[in-house]
N, C-alpha and C positions, 0 to 999 in steps of 0.2 A: 286321468285328469290333469296331467301336467303337459304343457306344451314347450317344446324347444324351438327357438328362432334361430335359423341358420345364418341369418345375415341382417343387415340394416334394412329399414323399410316401414311401411305401414300395412298391418295385418288385422283382419276382422276374426275374432275368436268367438265362436258360438258354442254354447253348452246346453245340452238338451237332457233333461231328466225325466225318467218315466218310472212311475211307481204305481202299482195296482190299476193300470189302465189310464192313470192320469199323467199328463204331460206338462212340463214347464221348461221354458227356454229363456236363456239370457245371452246377450252378445256385448262384446266391447271391442272397441278399436285401439289397437296397440301400435304406437309408433316407436321404433328403435333408431335413435340418432347414431350417426357414426361417431367413433372415437377420434378426437382431433389429434394431430401429430405436429406439434410446434418444434421448429428447429432454429437454433441459434448458431452464430459464427463460432469457429474454434477459439480456444483461449488465445489472448492476444497480449504482445508486449508493446508498450507505447513509451515515447520519450517523456521525461518529467515535464510537467505543466501542459502536456497535450491532452486533447480529448479524441474519443473514437466514436464513430456512428455504429449503433447495434441495432439490427433489423431482425425481427422475429419472422421467420418464414411460416406462413399459414394463410387461411382464407381471409379475405377483406372484411367479411361480416362477423368475424370472431371478436370477442372482447379480450383485451390484453391488459393484465394487471401486474405491475413490477413490484419487487419487494421493497422499494423505497417510495411507493405510492404513485409513481408515473404510470399513465395509461396510454394505450396506443402501441402499435407494432414497432414503430421506430422511435429511437431515442438517442441521447448523447450520453456516452460513458464519462462521467465527471471524475476522471482519475481512477486510481487502482481500486479494485474491490471485486466481490462477486455479485453479479447481476442475475437475478432469477425472475422468470415471467411465468405466469399462469394464464394459459389461453383457454376460453370457454366458448364452445359453439352455441348455436341457437337451441340445440336440444338440452343444454345445461351439462354436457360432458366436457371434462377438463383435461389438460395435459400441461406438464411443468417441464422447464428446461433452464439450465444455468450456464453462464460463461464467466470465466475468471480473466480479469484485466490486471496486469501487472505493470509496474513502471521499471524501466531499465535503471539500474543503480551500480555503483562502484563494486566490483569484486572485493577491493580493499581500498581504503583512503589513500590517495596518493601522498598527502602531506601530513606531517605529525600534528600534534596539538600545538596551540599558541606557546610561544618561547620567550624567554626572558634572559638578558645577559647584563652583568655589570661591568664597569670599568672599561666600557667600549670594546669588549672582547667580542670578535666576530662569531657568528654562529654558522655551523654547517647544516644545511637542509638537504636531505636525500629524499628524492621522489621515488615512491613505490609504484612500479609499473606492472600491469597485468598483460598476459599475452593476448594479441589481438587488438589491443587499445592502441591509440595514438595520443601522445601527451606533448604539450608545449606550454611554456611560461607565457602568460598574457602580456608581459612587457618585452618579449622577444629574446630574453636570455637563451642562448643556444644550447646549454648543456643541461641534462636531467638534474645533476647535483650542483649545488651553488654554495658559495660562502657569503652570508649576509653581514654587511658592515653598516647598515643604517636601518633605523626603525621604519615600520610600515607593514602594509598588507601585501602579501605575495600571492598571486593567484595562478593556478594551473587550469588550462583548458584541456579536456579530454574527449576524444571522439570514440564512441562504443563501436563494436562490430556491427551493431544494427543501424548505425548512422545517426545516433543521438549524440548531442554535445553536452557534456556535464562540466561543471567546474568545482574546484576545491580550493580553499584558501588557508593561510596560516598568517597570524599577526605575530610579528617579531618586534620586541621592545629591547633596544640597546641603549643604555643609560650609564650615567655615573652612579657609583654606590655612595650612599651617605657615609660620612665618617662614623666609625664605630670603635669602641675600645672596651677593654675587660681588664680588671685588676682585682687582686685580693687584698683586703685590708691587713695592715701590719700590727693591728691592735683591736681588741674587742673590750667591751665593759660587760662582763657577766652580771646578771640579776640587776640590770639597769632599767627594768621596766619595758624593755623592747627597743630601746635606742642602742643600736650597734651591739646587740647583745649576742649575736650568732656570727660564726665564720662562714661567709658565703661569698662568691664572686660577685662583683659589682659591675654593671654595665651602664652605657649611656641610654 
């Protein structure tokens, strides 16, 4: 009673039943559609802010549905993430594929966090460099490490081994410190209801 189909195609299946000299027959047409095989590009690195075109390789008459709602075989990759497509052929058979898009980033930040200095004391900024990267100060300062003597934003431009240019910045504030003082009282008034009743340092 069972029929195994070795390949895709259209088959006519007939069944004949005979019992006590009586016969009955039934037939049905079976169509077995091929399994689609959708192929996406390999995982890709892109420069920050760039887009990448993603094209699903398959038949033109398939239906393509991406995990973010986009339809069609070709689309733009809007930044880093995982892009998954489900392809459906005319027989209703499906296949799924994914591609990972990542953005080039610093192995480590070249510049430290924003810094502050009082009394016009210069600050030393050391640029952290990773192998294979090229670094330059945006204002043309020739050395990787520098002594900062004035307030402002200091920007480093970095070229990655993949050919992307990234930038990092640090804000340096160098200013006069406000006058401050500290002293201890030379007399207190115990049990005075809170007025100078404890011995504590006083500040401005």
